[in-house]
C-alpha positions in Angstrom: 11.7 -2.1 -31.2 11.7 -2.9 -27.5 8.5 -3.3 -25.5 9.2 -0.2 -23.3 9.8 1.8 -26.4 6.5 0.7 -27.9 5.0 1.6 -24.4 6.4 4.9 -24.3 5.4 5.9 -27.7 1.8 4.8 -27.5 1.4 6.4 -24.1 3.2 9.7 -25.7 0.4 9.7 -28.3 -2.4 9.0 -25.8 -0.9 11.8 -23.4 -1.0 14.3 -26.4 -4.9 13.9 -26.9 -5.1 15.8 -23.5 -3.9 18.9 -25.2 -7.2 19.2 -26.9 -8.6 20.0 -23.4 -6.7 22.9 -22.6 -8.9 25.9 -21.3 -12.2 24.2 -20.5 -10.4 21.6 -18.3 -7.5 22.2 -15.9 -4.4 20.1 -16.4 -5.1 18.2 -13.2 -8.6 17.2 -14.6 -7.2 15.5 -17.9 -7.0 12.1 -16.3 -10.8 12.3 -15.7 -11.4 12.5 -19.4 -8.6 10.4 -21.1 -8.6 7.5 -18.6 -12.3 6.4 -18.9 -12.2 7.0 -22.9 -9.0 5.1 -23.0 -10.5 2.1 -21.4 -13.8 2.5 -23.3 -11.8 2.9 -26.6 -9.8 -0.3 -25.9 -13.1 -2.3 -25.1 -14.4 -1.1 -28.3 -11.2 -2.3 -30.3 -11.4 -5.6 -28.5 -15.1 -6.0 -29.4 -14.8 -4.9 -33.1 -14.1 -8.4 -34.5 -17.0 -10.1 -33.2 -19.6 -6.8 -33.0 -21.9 -8.5 -35.7 -22.0 -11.6 -34.0 -23.0 -10.1 -30.8 -25.8 -7.9 -32.5 -26.9 -11.0 -34.3 -27.1 -12.8 -31.1 -28.8 -10.1 -29.1 -31.8 -10.1 -31.6 -32.2 -13.8 -31.3 -31.4 -14.7 -27.7 -34.5 -14.2 -25.5 -34.1 -12.3 -22.1 -33.1 -14.4 -19.0 -30.5 -15.6 -16.9 -28.5 -17.1 -19.5 -28.3 -14.2 -22.1 -25.2 -12.5 -20.5 -23.2 -15.7 -20.8 -24.5 -16.1 -24.3 -23.5 -12.7 -25.2 -20.1 -13.1 -23.8 -19.6 -16.3 -25.6 -20.5 -14.5 -28.8 -18.1 -11.6 -28.2 -15.2 -13.9 -27.1 -14.8 -11.9 -24.0 -16.0 -11.4 -20.5 -18.0 -8.3 -21.7 -19.9 -7.0 -24.8 -21.8 -4.1 -26.3 -25.1 -4.4 -27.7 -25.7 -1.1 -29.5 -25.2 -0.4 -33.0 -22.4 2.1 -32.6 -18.7 1.9 -32.5 -16.2 4.7 -32.0 -15.8 5.2 -35.7 -19.6 5.0 -36.4 -20.1 7.7 -33.8 -18.4 10.1 -36.1 -21.0 9.7 -38.9 -23.3 12.0 -37.0 -21.7 14.9 -35.4 -24.8 16.8 -34.6 -26.0 13.7 -32.5 -22.7 12.9 -30.9 -24.1 13.3 -27.2 -27.1 11.2 -27.7 -25.5 8.4 -29.7 -22.6 8.2 -27.4 -24.7 7.7 -24.4 -26.7 5.1 -26.3 -23.6 3.5 -27.1 -22.1 3.6 -23.3 -25.7 2.1 -22.3 -25.1 -1.0 -24.8 -22.2 -2.2 -22.7 -22.5 -5.3 -20.2 -23.2 -4.5 -16.7 -19.6 -5.0 -15.8 -18.3 -2.2 -18.1 -21.3 0.0 -17.2 -20.3 -0.1 -13.5 -16.8 1.0 -14.5 -18.2 3.9 -16.3 -20.8 4.9 -13.5 -17.7 4.8 -11.0 -15.7 7.1 -13.1 -18.6 9.5 -12.8 -18.2 10.0 -16.5 -21.5 11.4 -17.2 -20.7 14.6 -15.7 -17.5 14.7 -17.8 -19.5 13.9 -20.9 -21.8 16.9 -20.2 -18.8 19.3 -19.8 -17.4 18.1 -23.2 -20.5 18.7 -24.8 -20.9 22.1 -23.4 -17.5 23.0 -24.6 -18.0 21.4 -28.1 -15.2 18.7 -27.4 -16.8 15.5 -27.2 -16.6 14.9 -31.2 -13.0 16.2 -31.2 -11.7 13.8 -28.7 -13.6 10.8 -30.0 -12.2 11.7 -33.4 -8.7 11.8 -31.9 -9.4 8.5 -30.3 -10.3 7.1 -33.8 -7.2 8.3 -35.2 -4.0 6.2 -35.6 -2.7 7.5 -32.3 -5.6 6.2 -30.5 -5.8 2.7 -32.4 -5.8 0.2 -29.4 -6.9 -2.9 -31.5 -5.3 -6.4 -30.1 -3.8 -6.9 -33.4 -1.7 -3.8 -32.8 -1.4 -3.8 -29.0 -1.4 -7.0 -26.8 -3.0 -7.3 -23.4 0.5 -7.1 -21.9 1.4 -4.0 -23.8 -1.9 -2.3 -23.2 -1.5 -3.0 -19.4 1.9 -1.2 -19.4 0.6 1.7 -21.4 -2.4 2.2 -19.2 -0.4 1.9 -16.2 2.2 4.5 -17.7 -0.7 6.9 -18.6 -2.0 6.6 -14.9 1.5 7.1 -13.6 1.8 10.3 -15.7 -1.6 11.7 -14.7 -0.8 10.9 -10.9 2.4 12.8 -11.1 0.8 15.8 -13.0 -1.6 15.8 -10.0 0.9 15.1 -7.5 -0.7 17.2 -4.6 -2.9 14.0 -4.0 -1.3 11.3 -6.1 -0.2 9.4 -3.0 -3.9 8.9 -2.1 -4.1 6.0 -4.6 -0.5 5.8 -6.3 2.4 4.0 -4.6 5.6 4.7 -6.5 6.5 1.8 -8.9 9.8 1.1 -7.4 8.4 0.7 -4.0 6.1 -1.8 -5.4 8.8 -3.7 -7.4 10.8 -3.9 -3.9 7.8 -5.5 -2.2 7.0 -7.8 -5.2 10.5 -9.0 -5.3 10.6 -9.6 -1.5 7.2 -11.3 -1.7 8.4 -13.9 -4.3 11.9 -14.2 -3.1 12.9 -18.0 -2.5 9.5 -18.9 -3.5 10.5 -21.9 -5.8 6.8 -23.4 -6.4 5.7 -20.1 -8.2 9.0 -19.0 -9.8 9.4 -22.5 -11.5 6.3 -24.5 -11.6 3.2 -24.6 -13.6 0.7 -23.2 -10.9 -1.9 -20.8 -10.2 -1.8 -18.5 -7.0 -3.9 -15.7 -5.7 -2.9 -12.2 -4.8 -5.1 -9.7 -2.8 -4.7 -5.9 -2.1 -7.3 -4.6 0.4 -6.5 -1.2 -0.4 -6.0 -1.6 -4.2 -6.3 1.8 -5.5 -5.7 1.8 -9.4 -4.3 -1.5 -9.1 -0.7 -0.9 -9.3 0.6 -3.5 -6.9 -1.4 -6.3 -8.7 -0.1 -5.1 -12.1 3.6 -5.4 -11.0 3.1 -8.4 -9.4 1.7 -10.1 -12.4 4.3 -8.4 -14.7 7.3 -9.8 -12.3 5.8 -13.2 -12.4 5.4 -13.3 -16.2 8.9 -12.6 -16.7 10.1 -15.1 -14.1 7.9 -17.8 -15.2 5.3 -17.6 -17.8 3.9 -20.9 -17.0 2.6 -19.6 -13.5 -0.6 -17.7 -13.3 -1.5 -15.0 -10.7 -5.3 -14.6 -10.0 -5.7 -11.0 -8.7 -8.2 -9.9 -6.1 -8.7 -6.4 -4.6 -11.2 -3.8 -2.8 -11.2 -0.3 -3.0 -13.5 2.5 -1.5 -12.8 5.4 -3.9 -15.2 5.2 -7.1 -12.7 6.6 -9.5 -9.7 4.7 -8.4 -11.9 1.4 -8.4 -13.1 2.0 -11.8 -9.5 2.4 -13.1 -8.4 -0.8 -11.5 -11.3 -2.7 -12.7 -10.8 -1.3 -16.1 -7.3 -2.3 -16.1 -8.1 -5.9 -15.1 -10.5 -6.2 -17.8 -8.1 -4.7 -20.2 -5.5 -7.1 -19.4 -8.0 -10.1 -19.8 -8.3 -10.7 -16.0 -11.5 -11.6 -14.1 -12.6 -7.9 -13.2 -15.3 -9.3 -11.1 -12.4 -9.9 -8.6 -12.3 -6.2 -8.0 -14.9 -5.1 -5.7 -16.0 -1.6 -4.6 -16.4 -0.9 -0.9 -15.1 -0.1 2.5 -12.7 -2.8 3.4 -12.9 -2.0 7.1 -16.5 -2.1 7.5 -17.7 -4.4 4.6 -15.3 -7.0 3.7 -16.2 -8.4 0.1 -13.9 -11.3 0.7 -15.2 -12.6 3.9 -14.7 -16.3 3.4 -11.4 -16.0 1.3 -8.0 -16.4 2.1 -4.9 -15.7 -0.2 -1.5 -17.1 -1.1 0.0 -13.5 -1.4 -1.1 -9.9 -0.1 0.2 -6.7 -0.9 -1.3 -3.4 0.6 -0.3 0.3 1.1 -3.2 1.4 3.4 -3.5 5.1 4.2 -1.6 6.4 7.0 -3.3 8.5 9.9 -6.6 8.0 8.3 -9.3 7.7 11.3 -12.0 5.0 11.5 -14.5 6.8 13.3 -17.3 6.1 10.4 -16.5 2.4 10.7 -16.2 2.2 14.5 -19.4 0.2 15.1 -18.6 -2.4 12.5 -15.1 -2.7 13.4 -15.7 -3.1 17.3 -18.6 -5.6 16.5 -16.1 -7.7 14.4 -13.5 -7.3 17.3 -16.0 -8.8 19.8 -15.8 -12.0 17.4 -12.2 -12.5 18.7 -10.2 -14.4 16.0 -13.3 -15.5 14.3 -13.2 -12.0 12.7 -10.2 -10.1 11.3 -9.4 -7.8 14.5 -9.0 -10.2 17.2 -5.9 -9.2 18.4 -6.9 -5.7 19.4 -7.9 -2.2 18.0 -5.7 0.8 17.5 -6.8 4.4 18.3 -9.7 5.5 16.4 -7.4 8.3 14.8 -5.2 5.8 12.6 -6.6 2.8 10.9 -3.2 1.5 9.4 -2.9 -1.3 12.2 -6.4 -2.6 11.2 -5.2 -3.1 7.7 -2.1 -4.9 9.2 -4.4 -7.2 10.9 -6.7 -7.6 7.7 -3.5 -8.9 5.8 -2.4 -11.3 8.7 -6.1 -12.7 8.9 -6.2 -13.2 5.1 -3.2 -15.5 4.6 -4.1 -19.0 3.6 -3.8 -21.7 6.4 -1.4 -23.9 4.3 1.0 -20.8 4.0 0.8 -17.3 2.8 3.0 -14.1 2.7 2.2 -10.5 2.7 3.9 -7.1 2.3 2.4 -4.0 4.0 3.6 -0.6 4.0 3.2 1.2 7.3 4.7 4.4 8.9 6.8 4.2 12.2 3.9 4.3 14.6 3.0 0.6 14.5 6.5 -0.2 15.7 6.1 1.4 19.0 3.0 3.2 19.7 0.8 2.3 22.9 1.5 1.3 26.3 1.7 -2.3 27.5 -1.6 -4.2 26.7 -2.8 -1.3 24.7 -4.5 -2.1 21.4 -1.2 -1.5 19.3 0.9 -3.4 21.8 -1.6 -6.3 21.8 -1.7 -6.3 17.9 2.3 -6.5 17.9 2.2 -9.2 20.6 -0.2 -11.4 18.5 1.9 -11.0 15.3 5.0 -11.9 17.2 3.9 -14.3 19.5 2.2 -16.3 16.5 5.6 -15.8 14.6 4.1 -14.0 11.7 6.5 -11.1 11.5 9.2 -12.4 8.8 11.0 -9.1 8.4 10.5 -5.2 8.6 12.3 -3.0 6.1 12.8 0.6 6.8 12.6 2.6 3.5 14.2 5.9 2.5 12.5 9.0 3.4 10.7 11.2 0.8 9.6 8.3 -1.5 5.7 8.9 -1.6 4.0 11.7 -3.0 1.8 12.9 -0.1 4.2 12.3 2.9 7.8 12.7 3.7 7.8 10.7 6.7 9.6 7.4 7.7 7.9 4.3 6.1 8.6 0.7 6.7 7.5 -2.7 4.8 6.2 -5.3 7.1 6.9 -8.7 5.7 4.3 -11.4 7.2 4.2 -15.1 6.9 2.1 -17.8 8.5 4.4 -20.5 7.4 8.1 -19.4 8.0 10.9 -21.6 6.5 12.7 -23.2 9.4 15.8 -20.9 9.7 13.3 -17.9 10.1 11.1 -19.5 12.7 10.8 -17.4 15.9 13.3 -14.7 14.2 12.6 -11.3 12.8 14.9 -9.7 10.5 15.4 -5.9 10.4 16.8 -4.1 7.5 17.8 -0.6 7.4 17.5 0.6 3.7 17.0 4.3 4.6 20.2 5.3 2.5 19.5 3.2 -0.3 18.1 5.9 -2.6 18.9 8.4 -5.0 17.9 12.2 -5.3 15.4 13.0 -8.1 16.2 15.8 -10.3 12.8 17.2 -9.7 10.6 16.7 -6.7 7.0 15.3 -7.2 4.9 16.7 -4.3 6.9 15.2 -1.1 8.5 12.6 -3.4 12.2 13.8 -3.7 13.8 10.3 -3.8 13.6 7.2 -5.8 15.1 3.8 -4.8 17.3 2.7 -8.0 17.2 -0.7 -9.4 20.5 -1.7 -8.1 19.1 -0.9 -4.5 16.0 -2.9 -4.8 18.3 -5.9 -6.1 20.5 -5.3 -3.0 17.7 -5.0 -0.5 16.2 -8.0 -2.0 19.6 -10.1 -1.7 20.2 -9.2 1.9 16.7 -10.1 2.7 16.9 -13.6 1.1 20.4 -14.2 2.6 19.2 -13.7 6.0 22.5 -12.8 7.4 23.6 -10.2 10.0 25.4 -7.2 8.6 25.7 -3.3 9.1 22.1 -2.9 7.7 20.7 -6.1 8.4 20.0 -7.5 12.1 18.2 -10.6 13.4 16.5 -10.9 16.7 14.4 -13.5 18.5 10.6 -12.6 18.6 11.1 -12.6 22.5 13.4 -9.8 22.4 10.8 -7.4 21.4 8.5 -8.3 24.4 8.7 -6.8 28.0 7.0 -6.9 31.2 6.0 -3.6 32.8 6.1 -4.0 36.4 4.8 -1.6 39.0 7.2 -0.8 41.7 5.6 0.3 44.9 7.3 2.2 48.0 5.8 2.4 51.5 3.8 5.3 52.9 5.3 6.8 56.0 3.3 8.5 58.7 4.3 11.9 60.2 7.0 10.4 62.5 8.8 8.5 59.5 7.3 5.2 60.2 5.8 2.9 57.8 2.0 2.8 57.5 0.9 -0.8 58.0 -2.5 -2.5 57.1 -3.0 -6.0 58.3 0.6 -6.3 58.8 1.7 -5.3 55.4 3.2 -1.9 54.3 0.6 0.5 52.6 1.9 1.8 49.1 2.3 5.4 48.7 0.8 6.2 45.2 3.0 9.1 45.1 6.0 7.2 45.1 4.7 4.5 42.6 7.0 3.8 39.5 7.1 1.3 36.7 10.1 -0.4 34.9 9.8 -2.2 31.7 11.8 -5.6 32.1 12.8 -7.4 28.9 11.0 -10.5 28.2 14.5 -12.3 28.1 15.5 -11.4 31.6 14.4 -12.8 35.0 12.2 -10.1 36.8 13.6 -10.7 40.2 17.2 -10.5 39.0 16.3 -7.3 37.2 14.7 -5.9 40.4 17.8 -6.6 42.6 20.0 -5.2 40.0 18.0 -1.9 38.8 15.9 -1.0 41.6 16.8 -2.4 45.1 20.2 -0.5 45.2 18.3 2.8 45.0 15.1 2.0 46.8 15.7 -0.7 49.4 12.2 -0.6 50.7 10.5 -1.2 47.4 8.6 -4.1 46.2 6.7 -5.4 43.0 3.1 -5.4 42.9 2.6 -8.4 40.8 -1.1 -7.9 40.3 -0.5 -4.9 38.1 2.2 -6.6 35.9 1.6 -6.2 32.0 2.9 -7.6 29.0 4.0 -5.3 26.1 5.5 -5.5 22.8 7.7 -2.8 20.8 10.1 -2.8 18.1 12.6 0.0 18.6 13.8 0.0 15.1 16.1 3.0 15.2 17.6 2.1 18.4 19.0 -1.0 17.0 20.7 0.8 14.1 21.8 4.0 16.0 25.4 4.9 15.6 27.2 6.9 18.1 29.0 10.0 17.0 31.4 11.2 19.8 31.1 14.9 20.2 34.1 17.1 19.0 36.9 17.9 21.0 36.7 20.9 23.0 40.3 22.0 21.8 39.2 21.6 18.1 35.9 23.7 18.7 38.1 26.6 20.4 40.7 26.7 17.3 37.8 26.8 14.8 36.4 29.8 17.0 39.7 31.6 16.9 40.2 31.0 13.2 36.8 32.5 12.7 37.5 35.3 15.0 40.6 36.1 13.3 38.9 36.1 9.8 36.1 38.4 11.3 38.8 40.9 12.6 40.4 40.9 9.2 37.2 41.6 7.4 36.3 44.5 9.9 39.6 46.0 9.2 39.0 46.1 5.6 35.8 47.7 5.9 37.3 50.4 8.0 39.9 51.5 5.5 
């Protein structure tokens, strides 16, 4: 029996427990009950074999700074439970299920209690008790369908099962699933790109670090670990993440503990204003930050950090307060290890071109391009995400490019690499099939020009915005002079964007002087800007239809209409 079959079978059984909630809970609330109970039941199963040893140690070890470590040693894990209860024992006293269950939860180590509290689980317990469902649901988790003992399900399988159940609840609640759930095929593509041609981690016995500043439920971390495990079981990926939403933070931290990872590496907090990893750098970074989320509440903290220059994360510049995604782009760039790191970050189209020369967005692009940190940008198909149908792009960043990529940026147009879904989920109407993931990864790895892959020097995205002045004329049509020099007429002032790869004077002679011989450049107003007009590079001209063909079609339609009208008149 295949791993995937086992995962689906167990996920189906756990999913079926939610049927007991019908009525008192709406379908979109099922996950709020099942996910925390699934995490707690797994912990209960893991601790089963050392329960007696933990209870004995708890009686004999005095309170103090070493007690936590000694209890973890007794449990054999990074967490424990010192209550006398287990899930099966809770069923021995149906009339006291609520108080006993709360006592059982209170017996967990602090890291597990943190997960439970962030699930806001007490309110759920109260609703279950109010509707006489707590005993029934715990009983279901004690049945064979809820057996999550490590002897039956490995950490790897449990991780897959948990992720599958998260996915199903996210899709069932698709109106806001995209707030914390990135479609798996998008993550798989990003992970493939992240590790492509990285021989050290794909073949060596090494340990690397991975960070997600918008970790959500931890899907990106999970898929990256799975991929690496398949490619190289000898390598390890130590995962870190920060999440602002308490419930999704709890899911992610629970997932990390379930898989045997160090859950203390998952932090709760606002990444923009309270960096929990302020002194850390990472080998790899993955992120799908929110689009169009304003940063008004974090404005003071962000601006204070911006004033630190490159000693902070936002030294390059600040985007409009209405959209924080370019702040996250800078965070990812700033968190790469100096010895060499790579990041894949999802953005919408705005960071490619928004903002005038020397505006915040332009300065952020300028920094990334002039420091040769943009390795590639991949345009994804539309309608991939649950909460938006707009165009999205994956920015591939690196602070240690291989020699043949230095000072080059690869643009890949993968907008047509999709297949339609049979059933839409919110705005998600398309998927990227595995064949397309493989093809896009191959195109990226080959680093060659083709119909959907174009390569540019970083300078080709830069331009100088020059101010073109023309003289003011008096009533007689004479040029107004001041200290012997023409006075500029602000009404005739114009600007031109001169590509960085062109000489300004040559451009001026060719593009301006033939049409305005009296014009000049005010060099004091020249600004430098950067933009990446992605769609322009892949635009395909479609010639208009010939007028004769259009006329012939009109005549045919007219003839058909006349025939129909004659039939009506009979």
